[in-house]
VOBA-1610 file (N, C-alpha, C; in pm, whole numbers, padded with zeros to 5 digits, always signed):
BEGIN
Met-02172-00234+05390Met-02298-00171+05363Met-02428-00243+05362Lys-02513-00239+05387Lys-02642-00319+05386Lys-02729-00337+05276Pro-02801-00411+05225Pro-02888-00374+05090Pro-02989-00306+05160Ala-03043-00211+05050Ala-03148-00146+05105Ala-03310-00196+05120Ala-03343-00199+05272Ala-03472-00237+05319Ala-03586-00201+05306Thr-03669-00265+05297Thr-03800-00253+05273Thr-03888-00304+05386Arg-03959-00202+05465Arg-04014-00232+05601Arg-04116-00119+05617Pro-04220-00129+05663Pro-04336-00050+05711Pro-04283+00054+05770Leu-04329+00188+05760Leu-04303+00305+05832Leu-04372+00337+05970Pro-04349+00369+06080Pro-04439+00410+06159Pro-04511+00506+06105Ser-04655+00479+06153Ser-04795+00553+06138Ser-04753+00688+06172Thr-04800+00798+06061Thr-04827+00943+06117Thr-04962+00982+06079Gly-05029+00895+06010Gly-05168+00950+05979Gly-05256+00793+05999Pro-05373+00789+05915Pro-05464+00665+05916Pro-05374+00580+05843Ala-05382+00454+05924Ala-05333+00315+05856Ala-05337+00283+05760Val-05257+00230+05696Val-05227+00200+05546Val-05199+00018+05558Ala-05300-00054+05481Ala-05248-00186+05524Ala-05164-00224+05414Pro-05035-00291+05490Pro-04916-00333+05375Pro-04979-00418+05254His-04912-00424+05131His-05003-00456+05021His-04889-00471+04946Val-04860-00597+04872Val-04754-00627+04776Val-04753-00523+04665Gly-04808-00420+04643Gly-04835-00349+04539Gly-04873-00365+04412Asn-04967-00472+04386Asn-05017-00519+04286Asn-05179-00457+04276Gly-05234-00364+04348Gly-05353-00318+04344Gly-05483-00430+04371Lys-05588-00351+04378Lys-05704-00433+04380Lys-05722-00527+04285Ala-05788-00609+04327Ala-05857-00726+04255Ala-05886-00685+04112Gly-05872-00759+04006Gly-05937-00725+03892Gly-06006-00859+03840Trp-06002-00890+03698Trp-06044-01022+03629Trp-05992-01122+03694Leu-06100-01227+03734Leu-06097-01340+03793Leu-06041-01324+03932Gly-06029-01204+03995Gly-06002-01184+04139Gly-05819-01170+04162Val-05789-01158+04021Val-05623-01159+04012Val-05604-00959+04030Pro-05518-00932+04113Pro-05496-00790+04089Pro-05435-00748+03954Val-05492-00589+03904Val-05457-00585+03780Val-05312-00566+03746Gln-05247-00528+03849Gln-05067-00492+03840Gln-05029-00639+03799Arg-05068-00758+03866Arg-05030-00860+03841Arg-05060-00960+03695Trp-05203-00884+03668Trp-05223-00923+03508Trp-05152-00898+03426Arg-05086-00745+03444Arg-05010-00673+03357Arg-04869-00699+03385Gln-04819-00777+03482Gln-04670-00842+03486Gln-04681-00981+03386Ile-04809-01065+03437Ile-04856-01164+03328Ile-04820-01120+03199Thr-04903-01036+03133Thr-04917-01019+03012Thr-04754-00978+02954Gln-04678-00898+03041Gln-04565-00812+02976Gln-04449-00959+02967Ala-04445-01049+03100Ala-04357-01182+03076Ala-04366-01248+02964Gly-04519-01274+02950Gly-04556-01349+02818Gly-04501-01330+02695Phe-04518-01180+02696Phe-04495-01116+02555Phe-04360-01074+02550Phe-04283-01075+02638Phe-04141-01060+02673Phe-04069-01196+02608Leu-04088-01338+02665Leu-04068-01454+02628Leu-04088-01461+02461Leu-04201-01404+02444Leu-04269-01453+02273Leu-04146-01329+02191Phe-04099-01247+02243Phe-04021-01171+02159Phe-03855-01221+02147Ile-03804-01312+02236Ile-03698-01352+02267Ile-03743-01501+02143Phe-03832-01555+02184Phe-03851-01733+02141Phe-03912-01727+01988Ala-03977-01608+01944Ala-04062-01596+01788Ala-03939-01659+01706Pro-03815-01607+01697Pro-03740-01627+01582Pro-03681-01763+01605Val-03680-01824+01720Val-03607-01940+01733Val-03695-02044+01700Phe-03834-02042+01702Phe-03931-02136+01697Phe-03977-02103+01549Asp-03937-01996+01481Asp-03975-01949+01332Asp-04135-01909+01349Ile-04153-01843+01428Ile-04285-01777+01464Ile-04304-01665+01371Phe-04209-01610+01367Phe-04195-01442+01290Phe-04067-01420+01285Arg-03992-01400+01176Arg-03861-01355+01169Arg-03849-01307+01013Leu-03737-01202+00997Leu-03709-01176+00839Leu-03551-01218+00844Asp-03545-01358+00738Asp-03434-01406+00691Asp-03360-01319+00597Leu-03241-01255+00643Leu-03193-01191+00509Leu-03111-01292+00419Asn-03098-01427+00455Asn-03033-01511+00382Asn-03110-01572+00266Val-03243-01567+00290Val-03317-01626+00202Val-03425-01482+00130Lys-03389-01361+00203Lys-03467-01261+00158Lys-03611-01242+00182His-03677-01316+00267His-03823-01296+00302His-03879-01346+00434Phe-03973-01298+00461Phe-04029-01317+00601Phe-04021-01483+00636Ile-04037-01528+00719Ile-04087-01659+00775Ile-04206-01628+00889Phe-04318-01672+00862Phe-04410-01665+00948Phe-04481-01798+00972Phe-04454-01865+01138Phe-04534-02005+01184Phe-04468-02086+01086Gly-04325-02105+01043Gly-04239-02177+00976Gly-04301-02177+00828Leu-04361-02092+00781Leu-04392-02092+00637Leu-04295-01983+00590Asp-04274-01975+00480Asp-04208-01876+00349Asp-04322-01791+00331Trp-04280-01638+00383Trp-04379-01543+00354Trp-04349-01434+00235Thr-04349-01445+00135Thr-04305-01367+00027Thr-04391-01291-00059Leu-04393-01205-00110Leu-04476-01139-00189Leu-04516-01159-00338Gly-04456-01316-00375Gly-04503-01363-00465Gly-04495-01298-00616Leu-04344-01237-00590Leu-04298-01185-00734Leu-04232-01270-00817Asp-04181-01377-00735Asp-04061-01437-00817Asp-04117-01492-00988Asp-04237-01550-00981Asp-04316-01576-01089Asp-04325-01476-01180Phe-04366-01365-01134Phe-04385-01265-01225Phe-04238-01209-01303Val-04125-01220-01205Val-04001-01172-01270Val-03949-01293-01377Ala-04006-01417-01331Ala-03971-01520-01430Ala-04061-01513-01530Gly-04146-01439-01563Gly-04253-01424-01661Gly-04370-01551-01658Arg-04386-01592-01552Arg-04497-01722-01526Arg-04617-01684-01457Ala-04603-01507-01453Ala-04752-01455-01387Ala-04750-01339-01443Ser-04881-01288-01465Ser-04906-01152-01509Ser-04884-01028-01442Pro-04891-00921-01490Pro-04906-00764-01402Pro-04990-00790-01298Ala-05137-00841-01341Ala-05256-00817-01269Ala-05240-00927-01120Gln-05175-01067-01175Gln-05159-01145-01046Gln-05026-01113-00984Ala-04939-01016-01004Ala-04841-00958-00917Ala-04926-00900-00866Ala-04988-00770-00883Ala-05049-00677-00815Ala-05135-00728-00703Leu-05226-00850-00752Leu-05311-00894-00655Leu-05221-00963-00507Asn-05111-01049-00573Asn-05015-01096-00470Asn-04960-00979-00358Leu-04954-00869-00434Leu-04902-00733-00340Leu-04991-00703-00271Val-05142-00721-00307Val-05234-00639-00207Val-05230-00761-00102Leu-05264-00890-00141Leu-05311-01016-00026Leu-05188-01037+00029Arg-05077-01021-00004Arg-04959-01062+00089Arg-04880-00956+00143Gly-04922-00828+00107Gly-04821-00705+00166Gly-04917-00612+00228Phe-05007-00562+00119Phe-05114-00446+00172Phe-05208-00477+00267Leu-05291-00594+00256Leu-05392-00617+00367Leu-05316-00682+00517Pro-05196-00751+00486Pro-05158-00793+00649Pro-05115-00671+00716Leu-05049-00579+00651Leu-05002-00444+00719Leu-05116-00347+00746Leu-05217-00377+00660Leu-05343-00283+00700Leu-05412-00327+00842Gly-05426-00500+00832Gly-05462-00529+00965Gly-05381-00531+01077Ile-05272-00549+01048Ile-05194-00520+01192Ile-05187-00378+01258Gly-05156-00283+01137Gly-05188-00149+01153Gly-05311-00071+01200Gly-05405-00150+01154Gly-05551-00091+01159Gly-05597-00147+01327Thr-05554-00238+01340Thr-05595-00309+01475Thr-05548-00231+01605Leu-05396-00225+01595Leu-05320-00113+01684Leu-05358+00009+01706Ile-05418+00075+01563Ile-05429+00206+01580Ile-05579+00217+01624Tyr-05661+00114+01617Tyr-05813+00100+01663Tyr-05788+00112+01837Val-05734+00006+01871Val-05712-00029+02027Val-05635+00108+02107Ser-05555+00156+02014Ser-05511+00302+02085Ser-05606+00395+02089Trp-05665+00409+01978Trp-05792+00501+01967Trp-05884+00465+02059Lys-05923+00371+02100Lys-06021+00324+02242Lys-05962+00338+02354Trp-05826+00294+02397Trp-05803+00237+02494Trp-05656+00302+02548Gly-05600+00370+02453Gly-05455+00453+02475Gly-05339+00342+02427Arg-05265+00375+02495Arg-05129+00278+02472Arg-05091+00157+02528Leu-05209+00076+02516Leu-05217-00051+02596Leu-05045-00127+02564Tyr-05063-00124+02425Tyr-04950-00220+02372Tyr-04820-00208+02474Cys-04777-00062+02461Cys-04658+00008+02544Cys-04686-00043+02686Gly-04790-00040+02785Gly-04819-00056+02942Gly-04806-00198+02942Trp-04855-00274+02873Trp-04892-00432+02883Trp-04818-00518+02802Leu-04752-00488+02713Leu-04686-00584+02638Leu-04559-00550+02591Cys-04519-00439+02568Cys-04403-00391+02496Cys-04260-00452+02587Pro-04190-00539+02535Pro-04072-00588+02589Pro-03966-00483+02629His-03990-00355+02565His-03876-00218+02559His-03920-00152+02718Phe-04054-00173+02745Phe-04098-00108+02856Phe-04091-00189+02983Ser-04121-00310+02966Ser-04071-00394+03064Ser-03925-00391+03115Ile-03836-00372+03046Ile-03683-00334+03080Ile-03694-00193+03148Val-03738-00095+03085Val-03743+00060+03125Val-03827+00044+03268Glu-03933-00023+03303Glu-03953-00036+03447Glu-03845-00113+03535Thr-03812-00231+03499Thr-03733-00308+03583Thr-03598-00185+03606Ile-03533-00135+03512Ile-03438-00057+03539Ile-03476+00047+03632Asn-03584+00137+03628Asn-03633+00205+03707Asn-03649+00166+03833Gln-03694+00067+03881Gln-03720+00020+04018Gln-03552-00030+04084Thr-03487-00033+03992Thr-03352-00116+04034Thr-03265+00032+04074Leu-03298+00113+04002Leu-03193+00256+04002Leu-03250+00298+04115Arg-03395+00326+04154Arg-03434+00363+04254Arg-03374+00316+04379Arg-03329+00193+04401Arg-03287+00130+04484Arg-03139+00182+04559Ala-03101+00234+04410Ala-02958+00259+04412Ala-02923+00418+04461Ile-02995+00474+04409Ile-02997+00649+04427Ile-03148+00710+04479Gly-03244+00651+04462Gly-03367+00709+04511Gly-03441+00798+04400Lys-03418+00758+04298Lys-03471+00814+04162Lys-03493+00709+04052Gln-03592+00726+03986Gln-03629+00650+03859Gln-03564+00655+03750Ser-03481+00796+03781Ser-03396+00824+03624Ser-03276+00917+03679Leu-03165+00917+03610Leu-03058+00963+03643Leu-03099+01140+03624Trp-03192+01165+03527Trp-03228+01293+03547Trp-03334+01355+03614Asp-03389+01306+03710Asp-03470+01363+03818Asp-03394+01447+03895Lys-03427+01543+03943Lys-03359+01643+04000Lys-03368+01579+04153Lys-03473+01535+04207Lys-03513+01502+04349Lys-03521+01367+04344Pro-03489+01309+04454Pro-03556+01181+04482Pro-03666+01152+04525Val-03749+01051+04512Val-03886+01019+04534Val-03850+00970+04701Pro-03987+01002+04758Pro-04023+00938+04882Pro-03960+00814+04904Thr-03899+00791+04986Thr-03863+00622+05061Thr-03988+00538+05079Arg-04099+00616+05127Arg-04217+00561+05142Arg-04321+00514+05023Asn-04331+00385+05001Asn-04419+00373+04917Asn-04577+00358+04940Pro-04621+00343+04816Pro-04800+00377+04847Pro-04879+00276+04964Asp-04795+00175+04960Asp-04858+00043+05054Asp-04804+00055+05214Gly-04717+00167+05214Gly-04697+00212+05353Gly-04561+00140+05403Ser-04490+00062+05277Ser-04362+00018+05317Ser-04280+00105+05269Glu-04139+00071+05307Glu-04007+00200+05263Glu-03918+00120+05215Thr-03860+00215+05105Thr-03745+00153+05021Thr-03638+00258+05028Lys-03515+00231+05117Lys-03428+00333+05107Lys-03336+00286+05012Pro-03243+00418+04955Pro-03150+00370+04843Pro-03024+00344+04926Asp-02963+00246+04836Asp-02821+00223+04895Asp-02741+00190+04796Ala-02622+00268+04779Ala-02516+00225+04674Ala-02482+00112+04639Ile-02498+00028+04720Ile-02438-00096+04701Ile-02549-00181+04554Trp-02660-00115+04551Trp-02736-00156+04415Trp-02691-00110+04290Trp-02583-00021+04304Trp-02539-00014+04163Trp-02480-00123+04109Phe-02447-00247+04198Phe-02372-00352+04166Phe-02485-00431+04103Ala-02573-00387+04100Ala-02697-00466+04004Ala-02747-00394+03951Val-02765-00268+03917Val-02774-00175+03799Val-02722-00213+03683Leu-02572-00170+03696Leu-02488-00176+03575Leu-02479-00308+03520Pro-02497-00405+03601Pro-02492-00534+03533Pro-02649-00575+03460Leu-02744-00515+03525Leu-02861-00524+03448Leu-02871-00486+03325Val-02839-00335+03320Val-02826-00290+03209Val-02743-00345+03091Ile-02612-00367+03139Ile-02542-00417+03011Ile-02609-00579+02975Leu-02669-00645+03056Leu-02736-00784+03023Leu-02857-00752+02917Cys-02936-00667+02944Cys-03051-00623+02909Cys-02989-00543+02765Ala-02882-00490+02733Ala-02828-00414+02611Ala-02797-00552+02527Met-02721-00596+02582Met-02660-00757+02511Met-02789-00825+02467Leu-02868-00844+02548Leu-02957-00932+02517Leu-03059-00895+02391Trp-03077-00753+02402Trp-03188-00695+02293Trp-03103-00689+02168Ala-02945-00668+02180Ala-02888-00683+02060Ala-02863-00832+01977Val-02861-00942+02065Val-02866-01077+02011Val-03017-01099+01969Val-03101-01058+02042Val-03249-01115+02010Val-03294-01030+01840Leu-03230-00908+01845Leu-03280-00845+01715Leu-03206-00921+01591Leu-03102-00968+01599Leu-03014-01025+01531Leu-03064-01163+01504Thr-03125-01221+01577Thr-03185-01374+01567Thr-03323-01323+01458Tyr-03376-01199+01447Tyr-03474-01192+01381Tyr-03461-01134+01245Leu-03294-01123+01174Leu-03258-01106+01086Leu-03176-01214+00972Leu-03117-01316+01084Leu-03049-01425+01047Leu-03084-01550+01124Pro-03065-01651+01069Pro-03129-01786+01174Pro-03051-01791+01278Pro-03153-01787+01371Pro-03140-01806+01518Pro-03035-01933+01557Ala-03034-02042+01470Ala-02953-02134+01523Ala-02804-02113+01493Glu-02774-02022+01381Glu-02643-01971+01363Glu-02597-01854+01433Ile-02671-01806+01472Ile-02627-01692+01581Ile-02630-01773+01709Tyr-02700-01844+01773Tyr-02678-01889+01908Tyr-02534-01975+01882Gly-02524-02036+01787Gly-02416-02145+01757Gly-02295-02096+01766Asn-02292-01967+01689Asn-02149-01909+01664Asn-02122-01829+01815Leu-02231-01773+01901Leu-02216-01745+02023Leu-02159-01857+02114Trp-02222-01956+02113Trp-02182-02080+02203Trp-02043-02090+02151His-01990-02133+02079His-01853-02158+02006His-01783-02062+02004Gly-01826-01924+02058Gly-01743-01787+02045Gly-01678-01740+01911Thr-01757-01824+01826Thr-01690-01773+01652Thr-01804-01714+01567Pro-01853-01611+01609Pro-01954-01500+01552Pro-01842-01457+01412Thr-01932-01439+01314Thr-01879-01362+01170Thr-01827-01205+01215Arg-01738-01174+01129Arg-01702-01041+01171Arg-01829-00941+01117Asn-01900-00942+01077Asn-02062-00879+01030Asn-02135-00884+01164Gln-02138-00993+01211Gln-02222-01018+01339Gln-02157-00954+01446Thr-02017-00978+01473Thr-01969-00912+01564Thr-01964-00730+01598Ile-01958-00702+01456Ile-01954-00578+01437Ile-02150-00525+01497Phe-02238-00602+01443Phe-02359-00578+01471Phe-02405-00566+01616Leu-02329-00679+01652Leu-02375-00705+01817Leu-02269-00603+01906Thr-02187-00559+01885Thr-02089-00458+01958Thr-02162-00315+01941Ala-02196-00257+01810Ala-02258-00162+01803Ala-02390-00152+01889Ala-02480-00254+01832Ala-02589-00254+01879Ala-02616-00271+02069Ser-02510-00320+02111Ser-02484-00373+02231Ser-02465-00184+02326Ile-02376-00151+02243Ile-02345+00017+02290Ile-02450+00102+02296Ala-02524+00087+02163Ala-02646+00164+02150Ala-02769+00144+02269Phe-02757+00038+02298Phe-02897-00008+02368Phe-02845+00043+02546Phe-02709-00002+02543Phe-02680+00045+02708Phe-02689+00182+02724Val-02626+00284+02637Val-02669+00424+02644Val-02794+00452+02652Glu-02905+00378+02563Glu-03039+00416+02563Glu-03113+00384+02703Phe-03062+00253+02733Phe-03162+00208+02861Phe-03096+00286+02990Met-02939+00320+02977Met-02898+00376+03083Met-02925+00552+03119Phe-02956+00601+02996Phe-02954+00758+02982Phe-03102+00796+02927Ala-03148+00733+02837Ala-03247+00800+02777Ala-03371+00706+02737Arg-03391+00606+02800Arg-03519+00529+02787Arg-03641+00572+02802His-03664+00677+02908His-03785+00754+02890His-03820+00837+02794Leu-03695+00911+02738Leu-03719+00997+02602Leu-03751+00896+02490Phe-03681+00788+02441Phe-03701+00718+02372Phe-03846+00687+02362Cys-03897+00629+02456Cys-04068+00590+02475Cys-04140+00711+02451Arg-04138+00831+02473Arg-04194+00951+02476Arg-04160+01015+02302Tyr-04053+01029+02231Tyr-04063+01107+02157Tyr-03993+00980+02013Ala-03925+00892+02051Ala-03862+00825+01940Ala-03892+00719+01908Cys-04002+00635+01978Cys-04065+00510+01929Cys-04161+00516+01812Ala-04156+00484+01724Ala-04263+00537+01610Ala-04380+00467+01657Ile-04388+00329+01697Ile-04502+00247+01756Ile-04569+00356+01869Gly-04513+00374+01992Gly-04544+00455+02071Gly-04612+00600+02031Leu-04556+00665+01930Leu-04607+00821+01885Leu-04743+00768+01816Phe-04769+00679+01716Phe-04890+00676+01659Phe-04990+00617+01752Gln-04940+00528+01851Gln-05047+00497+01980Gln-05099+00619+02042Ser-04994+00732+02077Ser-05067+00847+02130Ser-05108+00936+02031Leu-05094+00953+01906Leu-05172+01043+01850Leu-05285+00986+01809Ala-05345+00833+01806Ala-05452+00785+01780Ala-05552+00846+01896Trp-05473+00828+01991Trp-05557+00831+02149Trp-05564+00957+02172Met-05510+01042+02127Met-05525+01185+02158Met-05639+01273+02067Ala-05670+01197+01949Ala-05777+01205+01881Ala-05901+01159+01916Asn-05902+01096+02002Asn-06042+01025+02066Asn-06068+01123+02200Asp-06146+01210+02206Asp-06185+01262+02348Asp-06246+01159+02443Lys-06319+01078+02384Lys-06381+00964+02472Lys-06307+00843+02508Ala-06182+00831+02465Ala-06092+00717+02495Ala-06080+00719+02649Met-06037+00570+02664Met-06002+00563+02794Met-05899+00631+02849Val-05894+00699+02981Val-05813+00796+03026Val-05795+00754+03193Val-05694+00821+03254Val-05695+00795+03401Val-05772+00956+03425Gly-05884+00915+03496Gly-05962+01079+03550Gly-05907+01098+03681Phe-05942+01248+03692Phe-05883+01273+03827Phe-06018+01339+03917Lys-06099+01321+04013Lys-06193+01352+04075Lys-06119+01511+04147Arg-06125+01596+04072Arg-06079+01768+04110Arg-06142+01807+04220Glu-06291+01791+04243Glu-06353+01826+04312Glu-06315+01789+04467Arg-06224+01665+04459Arg-06201+01653+04584Arg-06026+01636+04614Ala-06002+01763+04524Ala-05839+01749+04547Ala-05772+01763+04673Lys-05853+01863+04777Lys-05782+01870+04869Lys-05765+01742+04958Asp-05810+01645+04922Asp-05775+01496+04972Asp-05640+01451+04957Cys-05589+01511+04833Cys-05442+01482+04803Cys-05334+01560+04889Ser-05401+01635+04997Ser-05307+01712+05110Ser-05239+01627+05200Thr-05305+01513+05204Thr-05263+01389+05303Thr-05180+01315+05225Cys-05172+01339+05097Cys-05067+01211+05065Cys-04941+01264+05039Phe-04857+01214+04966Phe-04717+01239+04916Phe-04694+01245+04785Ser-04802+01277+04693Ser-04809+01277+04570Ser-04751+01132+04524Ala-04805+01029+04550Ala-04770+00889+04534Ala-04782+00859+04368Cys-04904+00925+04344Cys-04934+00879+04206Cys-04817+00939+04104Asp-04780+01032+04119Asp-04652+01114+04054Asp-04526+01033+04064His-04508+00976+04179His-04376+00899+04192His-04373+00785+04145Val-04461+00715+04146Val-04481+00576+04089Val-04500+00540+03946Cys-04495+00653+03858Cys-04538+00705+03721Cys-04417+00672+03657Pro-04394+00530+03583Pro-04272+00500+03529Pro-04243+00579+03418Met-04294+00658+03344Met-04308+00754+03235Met-04277+00878+03310Arg-04241+00909+03429Arg-04232+01038+03494Arg-04315+01157+03459Leu-04448+01118+03452Leu-04553+01209+03435Leu-04638+01251+03557Asn-04723+01335+03549Asn-04825+01379+03638Asn-04941+01335+03604Pro-04998+01253+03680Pro-05126+01185+03643Pro-05260+01233+03649Arg-05223+01365+03767Arg-05379+01419+03792Arg-05356+01513+03700Asn-05280+01555+03578Asn-05307+01645+03512Asn-05382+01616+03388Val-05438+01714+03304Val-05509+01691+03189Val-05460+01602+03091Lys-05573+01540+03006Lys-05513+01450+02883Lys-05412+01498+02782Arg-05432+01620+02766Arg-05327+01687+02676Arg-05172+01694+02725Met-05169+01665+02869Met-05031+01679+02926Met-04970+01538+02939Met-05070+01433+02913Met-05064+01312+02958Met-05027+01241+02811Phe-04962+01284+02730Phe-04946+01217+02594Phe-04868+01111+02583Ala-04797+01088+02661Ala-04711+00948+02658Ala-04762+00878+02768Cys-04873+00861+02849Cys-04939+00784+02926Cys-04925+00655+02861Val-04873+00544+02921Val-04912+00395+02886Val-05004+00328+02923Gln-05098+00403+03010Gln-05226+00311+03045Gln-05177+00173+03167Cys-05063+00204+03213Cys-05027+00104+03324Cys-05105+00083+03455Gly-05154+00186+03487Gly-05237+00187+03605Gly-05182+00201+03720Gln-05053+00231+03732Gln-04973+00220+03849Gln-05010+00330+03961Cys-05062+00447+03873Cys-05078+00570+03953Cys-05216+00556+04018Val-05299+00493+03942Val-05436+00447+04006Val-05418+00321+04122Asp-05357+00278+04140Asp-05346+00167+04244Asp-05260+00232+04340Ala-05142+00335+04321Ala-05085+00409+04437Ala-05199+00496+04500Cys-05307+00523+04413Cys-05384+00647+04518Cys-05498+00536+04562Glu-05515+00423+04521Glu-05617+00347+04592Glu-05573+00324+04759His-05436+00274+04746His-05358+00254+04854His-05352+00356+04942Thr-05313+00472+04912Thr-05305+00597+04977Thr-05421+00661+05025Gln-05551+00592+04952Gln-05692+00670+05021Gln-05755+00559+05080Glu-05712+00429+05108Glu-05802+00329+05153Glu-05860+00346+05270Glu-05838+00437+05356Glu-05879+00451+05464Glu-05998+00582+05445Asn-05987+00615+05342Asn-06068+00759+05281Asn-06212+00703+05259Pro-06335+00690+05305Pro-06475+00659+05277Pro-06526+00667+05120Ser-06431+00833+05086Ser-06476+00822+04958Ser-06395+00774+04874Gly-06318+00710+04903Gly-06228+00604+04813Gly-06130+00702+04727Ser-06073+00633+04619Ser-05959+00679+04552Ser-05999+00799+04466Leu-05879+00892+04432Leu-05934+01000+04337Leu-05901+00982+04183Leu-05799+00873+04177Leu-05767+00851+04042Leu-05842+00714+03984Asn-05910+00707+03858Asn-05950+00590+03821Asn-05979+00599+03664Trp-05973+00466+03612Trp-06006+00486+03469Trp-06127+00529+03410Val-06149+00639+03346Val-06284+00676+03287Val-06280+00657+03110His-06388+00672+03085His-06422+00656+02933His-06575+00724+02892Asp-06589+00753+02793Asp-06694+00812+02727Asp-06696+00960+02736Met-06803+01008+02853Met-06816+01120+02868Met-06714+01180+02984Arg-06687+01086+03066Arg-06609+01134+03175Arg-06455+01170+03099Ala-06426+01080+03003Ala-06290+01105+02959Ala-06316+01226+02868Glu-06418+01249+02806Glu-06453+01350+02733Glu-06420+01486+02814Ser-06473+01486+02939Ser-06468+01600+03036Ser-06298+01631+03037Glu-06219+01499+03095Glu-06081+01513+03098Glu-06007+01575+02969Ala-06063+01530+02883Ala-05989+01606+02779Ala-06025+01743+02744Ala-06147+01797+02775Ala-06151+01934+02748Ala-06121+02016+02859Phe-06066+01951+02970Phe-06071+02043+03124Phe-05914+02123+03078Asn-05955+02244+03102Asn-05832+02373+03088Asn-05695+02319+03174Val-05609+02360+03116Val-05497+02310+03174Val-05435+02397+03273Gly-05479+02532+03259Gly-05406+02627+03361Gly-05520+02594+03487Ala-05644+02574+03477Ala-05733+02539+03583Ala-05690+02439+03659Ala-05639+02311+03585Ala-05592+02203+03641Ala-05449+02205+03726Arg-05375+02294+03644Arg-05237+02316+03745Arg-05266+02386+03884Arg-05368+02464+03869Arg-05408+02574+04029Arg-05447+02452+04116Ile-05540+02383+04068Ile-05604+02303+04130Ile-05488+02206+04202Met-05410+02135+04091Met-05309+02049+04188Met-05205+02131+04253Leu-05169+02257+04229Leu-05082+02345+04357Leu-05180+02342+04462Lys-05292+02347+04460Lys-05364+02332+04620Lys-05327+02209+04683Ser-05330+02119+04633Ser-05337+01983+04656Ser-05206+01949+04695Val-05094+02000+04636Val-04951+01934+04711Val-04932+01957+04867Pro-04898+01844+04928Pro-04873+01876+05051Pro-04749+01964+05083Ala-04749+02007+05217Ala-04650+02115+05254Ala-04491+02077+05218Asp-04466+01936+05231Asp-04319+01891+05199Asp-04289+01881+05093Gly-04394+01892+04965Gly-04377+01903+04855Gly-04371+01752+04809Gly-04446+01730+04692Gly-04461+01613+04623Gly-04427+01594+04472Glu-04439+01697+04386Glu-04411+01715+04256Glu-04291+01665+04226Lys-04266+01571+04136Lys-04119+01545+04102Lys-04092+01626+03991Glu-03954+01645+03980Glu-03906+01692+03843Glu-03920+01591+03731Lys-03953+01696+03618Lys-03922+01632+03480Lys-03836+01561+03476Glu-03812+01445+03352Glu-03670+01423+03287Glu-03692+01520+03178His-03549+01528+03170His-03523+01661+03031His-03458+01530+02934
//
């Protein structure tokens, strides 16, 4: 059995130039998707090594946070010992607890209100794993989720082809197991000294409680990564949910806009934008139906590829202000009628994950 091959398909229409799948050049001439991969990789490394270098972690042994090597407490020890007044204790709570939380939360909410779930699509270490598993699973069964009822087309937006091959299951299962165990270990290092955790694992001498935590967490993450990773991102992640709520509250926030007056041009496509979406959404839909969009831009890049020979250009692009307000106000029923008219004869709409 041969591994899945990726090769150009024979042309059945306008020529599509082969492309590595990173979209058109963005800032400093670097493709947008390449920038996204860089930020994701950087934040994933930060997620793993932040506890190791005492950049940020909660140490349950000393019962307080450690931030850039310094003890971060609420300053209540002096109050308990009678060395500080209630006013001083209250001031410490505000300065060391409330204000930092307000600053971090406020920044996240403002960014989400203005630009959507950028943290999810460009930084989140969980979403990086979701995308990696999606693409590996696609090579095994032709679908990005076990719950998709139909496989995605083997043709990629850049004109290449990815055929599913069952041999890729030998990559899918080890990948999911490795990611689950990695997350379990890393999360434990946020709670206990990393030197202790990694030292115990290296010597094969984890404590009873550490073994219980790592086993339970690994099993839970395996189930989530394998069967419910999209559902978690949509409905169970509090950070993602609050970002979506903030984004939906701003009609002028950045959103993927669809040029519906040119919907007939979609008939020459194979719904590439739908099939590349890692969240299993329909990017041509109205904003209200794109609640879980993570602003990854893969649908925009897919449309740019498939419409590369179209003099009118892409039908999908990021919009804001008045254009975004128009997207937010567009009627759902009208959008669906336009989408149905634009679906190619061989079908293109993928089934949603349930």
